[in-house]
PLY file of the C-alpha trace (Angstrom):
ply
format ascii 1.0
element vertex 190
property float x
property float y
property float z
element edge 189
property int vertex1
property int vertex2
end_header
104.17 87.72 123.29
106.18 90.67 122.04
105.18 94.10 123.32
106.93 97.28 122.22
106.61 100.99 122.96
108.03 103.70 120.71
108.85 107.10 122.24
110.15 110.26 120.62
109.02 113.80 119.86
106.48 114.53 117.10
108.10 113.96 113.71
110.95 111.81 115.06
109.83 108.84 112.97
108.10 106.75 115.65
105.15 105.98 113.38
107.34 105.12 110.41
109.52 102.80 112.48
106.55 101.27 114.32
104.92 100.42 110.96
108.12 98.86 109.62
108.67 96.82 112.78
104.98 95.86 112.81
105.43 94.36 109.35
108.75 92.74 110.29
107.30 91.07 113.43
103.73 90.70 112.13
102.35 92.53 115.17
99.47 94.99 115.44
100.60 98.63 115.45
98.51 100.95 117.61
99.13 104.54 116.63
97.00 106.86 118.73
97.60 109.60 116.14
96.24 107.42 113.31
93.28 106.31 115.44
92.46 109.91 116.37
92.80 111.18 112.78
90.50 108.36 111.65
87.98 109.31 114.35
88.02 112.94 113.19
86.77 111.82 109.76
83.58 110.50 111.37
82.34 114.09 111.83
80.42 113.50 115.07
80.60 115.66 118.22
83.69 113.84 119.56
85.35 114.23 116.15
84.78 118.00 116.24
86.22 118.23 119.76
89.23 116.12 118.78
89.90 118.22 115.67
89.86 121.41 117.74
92.30 119.90 120.29
94.65 118.42 117.71
94.84 121.43 115.38
95.76 123.59 118.37
98.66 121.24 119.16
97.29 120.23 122.56
97.15 116.65 123.82
93.93 114.64 123.84
92.75 113.78 127.36
94.06 110.73 129.19
90.53 109.42 129.58
89.85 109.36 125.83
93.22 107.84 124.93
93.09 105.23 127.68
89.70 104.03 126.37
90.95 103.90 122.78
94.13 101.99 123.66
92.39 99.59 126.06
89.83 98.73 123.37
92.60 98.05 120.85
94.68 95.99 123.30
91.72 93.85 124.32
90.37 93.28 120.80
93.29 93.40 118.36
96.44 92.41 120.22
96.26 88.80 121.37
99.79 87.97 120.17
101.48 91.25 121.08
101.52 94.89 120.06
103.49 97.96 119.13
102.43 101.23 120.77
103.25 104.51 119.06
102.15 107.78 120.65
101.06 106.14 123.88
101.62 106.51 126.78
102.19 110.28 126.65
101.51 111.17 130.27
102.43 109.64 133.61
98.72 108.92 134.19
98.53 107.01 130.88
101.70 105.08 131.74
100.18 104.06 135.09
96.98 102.99 133.31
99.05 100.93 130.83
101.26 99.44 133.55
98.17 98.42 135.55
96.67 96.77 132.45
99.93 94.94 131.69
100.27 93.72 135.27
96.66 92.50 135.43
97.07 90.77 132.06
100.45 89.30 133.07
102.14 90.91 130.07
105.73 92.11 130.23
107.10 94.83 127.97
109.68 93.39 125.58
111.31 96.53 124.15
111.12 100.28 124.54
112.63 102.37 121.76
113.21 106.10 122.21
113.98 107.97 119.00
116.06 111.01 119.87
116.36 113.86 117.36
117.33 117.55 117.09
114.42 120.04 116.97
115.63 121.74 113.75
115.50 118.41 111.91
112.03 117.80 113.37
110.79 121.11 112.00
111.99 120.25 108.50
110.53 116.74 108.63
107.15 117.81 109.95
106.72 120.61 107.41
107.63 118.15 104.63
105.17 115.59 106.04
102.48 118.27 106.21
102.79 118.92 102.49
102.94 115.23 101.56
100.08 114.05 103.82
98.01 117.27 103.93
97.85 117.20 107.76
96.18 120.07 109.60
98.17 119.37 112.77
101.54 120.00 111.08
102.07 123.78 110.80
105.02 125.59 112.41
103.08 127.06 115.36
101.43 123.72 116.12
104.82 121.99 115.85
106.26 124.27 118.54
103.27 123.68 120.84
103.42 119.90 120.28
107.19 119.80 120.85
106.86 121.78 124.09
104.01 119.48 125.19
106.32 116.54 124.46
109.10 118.06 126.60
106.67 118.89 129.42
104.86 115.55 129.55
105.98 112.66 127.34
109.70 113.18 127.93
109.00 112.58 131.63
107.19 109.33 130.77
110.08 108.21 128.56
112.57 109.07 131.33
110.44 107.12 133.83
110.49 104.02 131.60
114.23 104.43 131.01
114.92 104.54 134.76
112.69 101.55 135.52
113.35 99.38 132.44
117.04 99.85 131.67
117.42 96.31 130.35
114.82 96.80 127.57
115.16 100.56 126.91
117.06 101.59 123.76
117.89 105.14 122.67
118.00 105.38 118.89
119.56 108.35 117.10
116.81 109.69 114.83
118.93 111.84 112.51
119.86 108.82 110.38
118.04 107.71 107.24
114.82 105.75 107.77
116.26 102.40 106.64
119.37 102.84 108.80
117.18 103.39 111.87
115.03 100.37 110.97
118.16 98.22 110.59
119.42 99.30 114.03
116.09 98.36 115.61
115.94 95.01 113.80
119.49 94.24 114.93
118.42 94.84 118.56
115.35 92.61 118.07
117.44 89.81 116.52
120.10 89.93 119.26
117.62 89.11 122.02
0 1
1 2
2 3
3 4
4 5
5 6
6 7
7 8
8 9
9 10
10 11
11 12
12 13
13 14
14 15
15 16
16 17
17 18
18 19
19 20
20 21
21 22
22 23
23 24
24 25
25 26
26 27
27 28
28 29
29 30
30 31
31 32
32 33
33 34
34 35
35 36
36 37
37 38
38 39
39 40
40 41
41 42
42 43
43 44
44 45
45 46
46 47
47 48
48 49
49 50
50 51
51 52
52 53
53 54
54 55
55 56
56 57
57 58
58 59
59 60
60 61
61 62
62 63
63 64
64 65
65 66
66 67
67 68
68 69
69 70
70 71
71 72
72 73
73 74
74 75
75 76
76 77
77 78
78 79
79 80
80 81
81 82
82 83
83 84
84 85
85 86
86 87
87 88
88 89
89 90
90 91
91 92
92 93
93 94
94 95
95 96
96 97
97 98
98 99
99 100
100 101
101 102
102 103
103 104
104 105
105 106
106 107
107 108
108 109
109 110
110 111
111 112
112 113
113 114
114 115
115 116
116 117
117 118
118 119
119 120
120 121
121 122
122 123
123 124
124 125
125 126
126 127
127 128
128 129
129 130
130 131
131 132
132 133
133 134
134 135
135 136
136 137
137 138
138 139
139 140
140 141
141 142
142 143
143 144
144 145
145 146
146 147
147 148
148 149
149 150
150 151
151 152
152 153
153 154
154 155
155 156
156 157
157 158
158 159
159 160
160 161
161 162
162 163
163 164
164 165
165 166
166 167
167 168
168 169
169 170
170 171
171 172
172 173
173 174
174 175
175 176
176 177
177 178
178 179
179 180
180 181
181 182
182 183
183 184
184 185
185 186
186 187
187 188
188 189
């Protein structure tokens, strides 16, 4: 079973790379962002709450995300998985680690896409125009990036310290295909 986590700030290309690697390895890709945006389209009470949270740039609660990810892992990921956008907090990482331990699943790879904030700004604003995303304006970008630094960066650092043998820092300034090729090379070398 292959299990992969992608880390990186918003707009670093985690989702793009996770999708490409999902296709390459034929593994389910769990993107909490995609799941949440899909939920928002349902227009129920939870959808309205989620839209308010996401358009402000804040993070969705651990409780909601843990339920979403657990459901996906239990129902869609029998042969492995790729996580993108999860875990974002130390509480979520503990929840995931407990699940993995109970299920006797070991993480195979952790990829951290590192990128300069100025490049992120440009990418996210471009993505906003192309995908018509409400959560991609300049003020929201700054809030989301700060939230990443305050929470998710700590989670990524925690995994790096405790999983050095499977943790790979990937420079995110390169072209999409160059990044994909670097990741595939790592996957093929193991």
